N, C-alpha and C positions, 0 to 999 in steps of 0.2 A: 818259975821260969823268968828269965830276964827278957824284957821287951826290946825288940830290934827297932832302933830309931831311924835306920836308913832304908827301910823297906817301904813298900806301898802302904798307905794308911787310908782308912775310911774317911770320907769327908765328914766334917763336923755336922752334927744334927742341927736342923733348923728348930727354932723355938716352937714352930707349929707342929713339929714331929717329923717333917720330911728333910731330905738332904739339902744343904745350902747350895745355891747356884752362884758361881763366880764368873768373872769376865772371861776366863779361859774356856768356858763351856759354850760361848756364843761367838759368832764371827764379829770382828770389830767393824763398826760402821764408818764409812768414809764421810768425813765432814766437808761440806761444800762452802767455799768462800763466795760471798755475794748472794744476790737473790737467786731464786730457783728459775729454771728455764721458762716456767709458766708466767712468772711475774715479768721477766724480760720480754717475752713475746707480747704480753699485754701492753707494755709501755711502747714497744716498737711498732705495734700494729697501726696506730693512727698515723705515724710518720710514713710508714710504708704505704698505707692506703693513699695518703696525699701525694706521695712520690709517684705512685702508679697513675693517679688521675692527672697530675700536672706535667709529668715527664714521659713515662712509659707509653701511656695511651696516645698522647699527641704524636710521638715519634712513630709508633706503629700505624696510626691512621694516616700520617703524612706519607709514609712509604706506600700504603695502599692507595691513597688519593693521587699520588704522582704517576700512577699507572693508567689514569683515565684522562679524558679530554677536559676542556674547559667546562662543559656542562655537567661532567661527572657521570655521564651515561655510556659513553663509548670507551671501550678498552683500547688503549694505544700502546701498551707495553712500555718499552724503553724509549718511545718516541719523544717524550718530553726531555729526557736526558740527552737524546741526540740533538735536539734543538739548542741546548746549551752550548754545544761545541760546533755548531754549524751556522747559527745566526750571527751576522756581523755585529749587531749590537751586543749580544751576549759575549762574543769574543772580546770586544772592547772592555766589557765589565770584568771578565776574568783577567785580562791583561792589567787592568788597573789594580785588581787585588794582588797580583803578583808584584807590582811596583810597591804597593803598600807594605807587603810582607818583607820585601828585601830592604827597603829604604827606612821606613819608620822605626822598626825595632832597633836597627843598627844605630841610627842617629840618637834615639832616646837613650840607649844604653851607653853610648860613647859620651854624650853630654853629661849624663848622670855620673859617670866615672870621673870625668874631668872636674865637675863641680865638687864631688866628694873629696877628691885629692887636694884640690886647691883650697878648699875651705879649712883644711887643717893648718894652713899657713897664715891665716888672717885672724885678727883679733875679733872682728865682728862677724864671725862665722855663723852664730845663731841667727842674727838678723838677716844675713844673706840666705840661709836655708829657709827661713820663714817666708821671705819674698818669693823665692823660687818655688816653694811648695804651695803657696797661696792659690794658684790656679786649680789645685785639686779640690778646693772648697766650692768651685764654680761648676755647675752642671754643664754637660757637653752642649746642651741646647743654648745655654747662656753664652758659652764660649763661642759657639757658632755665630750668634748675633753680634758679639764683640768683634770677631774677625771679619764679619761681613762689612762692618763699618771701617775696620782697619784697611781693608782691600778696596775701598771705594776708589774709582779711577781719578776723580777730581782731587788734586792736592789740597784744596780747601776743606775737604771732608775726610779723605783717607790718610791715615797716619803714615802708612808705608810709602805712598807716593809723595807725601809732604817731605819726608826725610830724603828720598831720592832726588827730588827736584832741588832741595836746598843744597845738597852736596854737589849736584851737577852744576847748578848756577854759580856755586862758589868757585869751581875750577874751570868753568867755561868762559872763554873770553869773548864770545860772540853773542850779540843780541839779536833775537829772531824778529823778523818783520814779515809775517805771513801776508800774502796778497799784495805785497809791494811789487812794483814793476816800473820799468822805464817809460817815460812819456812816448807815446806813439807818434810817428810822423818822421819825415825825412829830415826835419830840422834838429831832431834829437841827436846828440853826439854818441849815444850808446844804444845798444839793441839787446834784445833777449836772445840768449843762445842756450837752449836746452836747460832752462831754469836759471842760468847764470846771466849776469849783466856784463857786457864787454864793450869796450870802445870800438867804434866803427873803423877808426884810423889809428895806426901806430903813433905813439907819442914819445917824446924825448925829454931829457932833463932840461929844466928851465922853462918848460911849457906846462902851466897848471892844467890839470885834468878836472873838468867840472862835470859831475855826474848827477843830473837831476832825477829824482825818484818821485813817483806818485803812488797813491793807493795805500798809504799807511793809515791804519785806523787810529783815531785819537786816543783810545784807551791803551794802545800799545806804544805810544810815544813816551820814551823815558822822561822822568821828571828832571833829569840832569841836562836835557837837551838845551843848548844855547843858540842864539841867533846865528845863522849860517855865515861863515867867513872863510874866504879862500886864503891859504897861506902865502907867504912871500914867494916870489918867483925864483929867487936864487937858491943854490945849494941843493941840487938833486931833484929827483922826480917828486912832485907834490900835486895835491889836488884837494877836492872836497866833494862830499856826498851830502845832499840836502833834500828836504821835502819841498818840492817845487809846487807848492799849493798854499794859497792864502784863504783861510776860513772866512766865508762871507763873500768871496769873490775879489777880483782885482789882481794886481801884480802882472808881471810879464813872464811868459813861459820861457824857460831856459835861462832865466836871469835871477841872481840872488837878490830878492827883495828884503827889505828891513824886517818884515813880519814873518819871514820864513826861517825855519830852524834847521840846524844840522842834524844828521842821524848818527848818534854816537854808537860805538861798539861794533861797527861793521868791519868785517875782514876784507882787505883789499890785496890783490895779488898782482905782481908785475910778471908777465909771461913773455918769454923770448924763445922762439924755436919750439914751441909746444911745452916747454919746461918752465916751472915757477922759479923765477930768479930772485924774488924777494916778496916779503909779506909785511903789511902794515895794518894798523887798526885805527879807525877814525876817532878823533877826540870828541869832546862834548859839543863843539861847534861844527862837527862833520869834517874837519880838515884831516889830512893824512900826509905823511912824508916817508919816503923810502930812504933808508940809510945804506950807504956802501954799495950801491948798484954800479956795475961797470957802465961805461959810456955805450950808448947804442939806443935803438928804438925798441919800445915795448908795447904790448897790448895790456891795458889795465883791465882787470876782471874782478867783479864781485861774485864770489862763489855762490852756488845754489844754497849752501847751508845758511846764508844770511836771510833767506826768504822762506825758510821752513818754520812751522809753528814752534813756539817755545816748548822745551822739553816738559812733558806732563807726567813723566813716570811710566810705569809699566801697566799693561792691562792684566792685572792679577786674576780677574774673574773671566778672562777669555779662554778659549779652547786650549791654547798652548800651555798656560801656566796654572790652570785651575787645580789639577791634582797636586803639584808641588805646593801650591798655596794652602790647600787643606791639610796636607801633611805637616806644614809649618805650624798650623793651629794645633794639630794633635801633639806635636813635640812640645809646644808651649804648655799644654795641659799636663803631660805625663813626665816631663823631665824632672820635676820636683819629686815625684814618687820614686823614680829610679835613683835620684841622688840620696834620698833618705835611706833606702834599703842598702845601697852600696856603702854609704857612710857608716851604717851599723856594722856591716861586714868588715869594713876597714878598721873600726875600733877594736874588733876582736882579733886582729892580726898580732901575733907576738912581736913586741918591739925589739926583743933581743935579736931576732933574725935580721931586721932592718939595720940595726946598729952594727951588728957583726959585718954585714956587707959593706957598710960605709967605712968601717975600720980597715977592712981588707982593700980599700981603694976604689970601690965601685962608685961610679957617678950616680947622680939622682935619677937619670934616665935609665941606667942599668938596674938600679934598685927597683924602679917602677916596673920595668919590662920583665925582669927575670925573677922578682920576688913578690912584689905587690900583686900584679895581675894574676900569676898562677895561684896564689893563696886566695884571691878573690873570685876565682873561676866558678865555684858553686853559686855564689850570690849573683854573679853576672849572668849565669845560665838561667837562674830563676827570673831575673828581670827580663832577659831576652825572650824567653818562652812566654812569659806573661804578656809582653807587648805584642808578640805574634798573635796570640789569641785575641787580644783587644783589637788589633788591626783587622783581623778576619771578620769581626763582628761590628766594625764601625758603621754607623748609620746616621747619627744625629748631625755630625759636622758636615757631611756631604749634603744632606738634605737641606740644611739651613744656609750654608755658605754658597753653594753653587746655584747661580740663577737658573731659571727654567730653561733658558736657551742653550745652556752648556751642560746641563745635567747628563745628557747622553755621553759626553766626553769624560765626565767625572764619576760616572756610575760605578758602584761596587755591588757585590753579590747581595749583601743584606738589604741595601736600598732597592735593588732590582726585584728581590723577592717580595718586598712590600708593594712596590709599584705594580708588578704584574698581578698580584693577588687582590689588593685592596685599593690601589691608587688610580684606578681607572681601567686597568687591563682586564679585570674580572676573569682571569684564567688561573683558578686555584690549582689546577693540575700542574701547570708549569711552575707556579709558585711553590708548590709542595716539592717538586723536583729540585728547585733551587735551594730550598730549606735542607733537604737531605744532602745535597752536594756540599753545602756549607758545613753541615754536621760532619761529613766525611773529612773535610779539610781540617776541622778543629780537633777531631778525635785523636790523631797521632800525638799532638802536643799535650792533650789532656792525659793520655796514657803515660807519656814521658814524665809529666809532673807527678803522677801517682806512683810510678816506680821509684822516682827519686825520693819521695816522701817515705816510702817503705824502707829504702836502703838507709835513710838517715835514722829511722826509728829502731832498726835492728842492731 
C-alpha cells in the first residue's frame, strides 16, 4: 500500500521510548519585561515607608490635632478653623496672603518674560542672565538679611532711601531748615503763620525786605552759605533771608552783621490778594529778587516747606509699606528663575512662525502679543503656578525683614502657623488648623501641575 502523506501521523518516538513533547502541546508562557512585582515592591517599600512617616502621618495627625484646644485635651471641633476667619489678626494674615498670591507671581512672571525677550537682542545676554539669576544662589534667609539692610530708613545705611534722597535732592530746589523760625518780639518784621514766615506789613518794589531767621542748626547750614548781603534797592522787589545769630554772642538783632551768613536755597513767594504772584529762591548770600512783578504791594512769604526736615526717603519697614517691600525682595530672588525657564521656552519656539509674521507686515509688538506669548503659554503657566505655591509657603523673608513691631501687619499664614505653635503662642491646635488651611490652599495648584505633567507625558 502507498502511505498517505497528508493524513495524521504519529508523533516521532522519543529516544527514551516515549512520544516527543513539542511547543504545541503546552501553553506559551507570557514573558514579562522588567523586574517581577515582588522585586518592585521590595524596592518601593522603604520609600513608601519614609513617605508615610514624613508626609502621611504628619498630615493625618495635624488634622486630628486641629480639632482640639491648645492643651490637646479638650475637643473643640471646627473651633480653631472658625478662629482663622473671625479673629482680626488672622484676617489680616489671610488678606496679606491674598495680596502675595495676586501680586508676586504676576510680577515675577512678567519680569521674567521681559528679561527673556530682551536678552535675545543684546550681545551680553549670558552675562545679564548670570547677574539676574545670581540671587537664586542666595538662601532666602540671607536675602532677608540683605534687604533688611537695603530698607534701612537712614539714607546713610539703606540703599533704597539713599537712591531716593539722591534723586529727590537733585530735582528739588529747596533746602530744608527744620526748627528754624523768625525771631520773636514786636521788633521782628516777620511772624510765624501756620508754619510759614510772612512779613507783618505789605511791601512794595524798591523797598528791600529783610527777613531775619534764628534756630538753624550748625550741621544743617550749607557749606555754600556766604556772608549775608542785601541786594541793591532798585529794580523790583528784593530782599534777603539770613541767620540772625553770631556764634559766641554779639551782634545786633535784626541787623546784618559781618559774621552772619545768608540762608541759600530758600523759596520766597510774593503774595497778593491771597494768590502767589511770583516766586524766587535765595542765593548763597541769602539775597533774592522777584522778576516781572506788576506794580503794587505784596506780602512776602517763606512757605512751610522751607522749614520741614530734609527728605529722608520712605519708611519701607513701616506698617504701610512692609508687605510691598518684602514682595520686592521676593521678586529679586525669583525673577532670575522665571527668566531662565521662559528663555528656554523661547528658544524652542519655531523661528519660521516669527519670520513669517514679520514678512506679512506684523510689528514687533504684534509678533510678541499674538505669536510669542501664545506659544509660550505652557511655560508661563508653569512659572506662574510655581510662584503661587512659593508665595503661599513664604516664611523666611517675612520673618527676617519685618521688624517685630510691624510683623502683625506683614504676617502670612506660614509665619503665623509657626508663631502660634512654637513662637510663643503654644497653641498647637490653632497652629495645626493653620497648617491644614495652608495645605488646602496649596493642593489645587499641586493637582493642576500633576495633571499638566500627565498630559505632557501622554
